[in-house]
N, C-alpha and C positions, 0 to 999 in steps of 0.2 A: 504494500500500500504506500502511496506517495505522501510525503510530508505536506501538510497544508502550507500554502504560500506564505501566510502571515508568520508562521513559525520559522520557515526557511529564511525569510528576510530578517527577522529578529536575530537569528543565529549568525547570519552573515555580518550584520552590523556589530554585534557583540564581539565576534572574532576579530574583525578589523580593528576595533577599539582596543581589545586586549593586547594586540600586537603593536600598539602605539600609532596606529593609522587613524584616518578620518573616514567616517561613513555617515551618511544621512539618508533618510527616506524622503525623496523629493516628491513622490506621488504614491498615495495608497490606493491599491486596487482591490479586487475581490479577495476576501480573506481566505476563502476555500481553495480557489484554483486560478487566480489571476496570473497572466504571463508576467515574467520579471525581466526588466531591461536594466542593464547596469551601465551607468555613465562613469567612465574611468578617466580621471584627471591625472595627467602626467606632469612631472616636474618641469618639463620644457614648455608648458603652457598649452599643449595639444590635448585632445580628448579622443577616447575610443568609445564605441558603443557595442556592448555585448548583448545579444538577443537570444531568445530560446532557439536552439538548433531544431531543424526539421525532424519529424518523426523518423525519417529514413536514416538518420545519424545515430539512432539509439542502438545500443548493444542488447541483444536478446538476453544476455546474462544479467543485465542491470536495467530492466525496462522502466523502473521507477526513478532512475537517476535524473538529475537536472543537468542537461548539457547545454552549453552556450556556443555561439559562433559570433565572430566579429562582423558587424554590419558596417562599421566605420573604424578605421585604424589611424590613430595619430592625426586626426582631422581638426579643423577649426571648430571652436565651441558652437558657433551658430549653425554649422552643418549638422552637428549631433543634436542640437535643440530642434532643428527642423525635422530630422528623422524621428525623434520622439513624438513631436506634434502629429506627424502623419500616422504613426502607430496608434496614438491615443484617439484620433478621429475614427480609425478603423475598429479599435477595441477600447472602449472607455474604462474597462476593468483592469488595465495594466498597472503594474507597479514600476516605479523608477527609483533605483537606489544609486546614489552617487558615492564612489569611493576614490580615494587618492592613493595610487600605487603605480609602480612601474612593473609590478609582477602580479597581474590579475590571476594568473594560473595558480598562484598560491592559495586563492580563495574560491575559484570557480573551476569546474570541469569543462573543457572545451572539446568539441567534436573533432575527430581526426581529419575530416574533409575540408 
């Protein structure tokens, strides 16, 4: 059974903070099953956007895992904001979490593709 989105987000924020980083919930979505988008701020001023990976990326051994893929990598902040705005128009139940890190793979699982 998959972890509820609210619990996943809370755990992510706590983990980032416990390791001395910064994390904030920018937008709250559906508590049970909202899609999670991660705005990643890098030290050089650029941003990346991690979004849920497509179902085809999931491993049959871990079907309940949360996998992410990059929708934008080291882009300007306004480009990431526009991408989030497009996603929220399509699905108003999304979550947006902002973290500051140069190593998002330390906190998130990314699809191989």
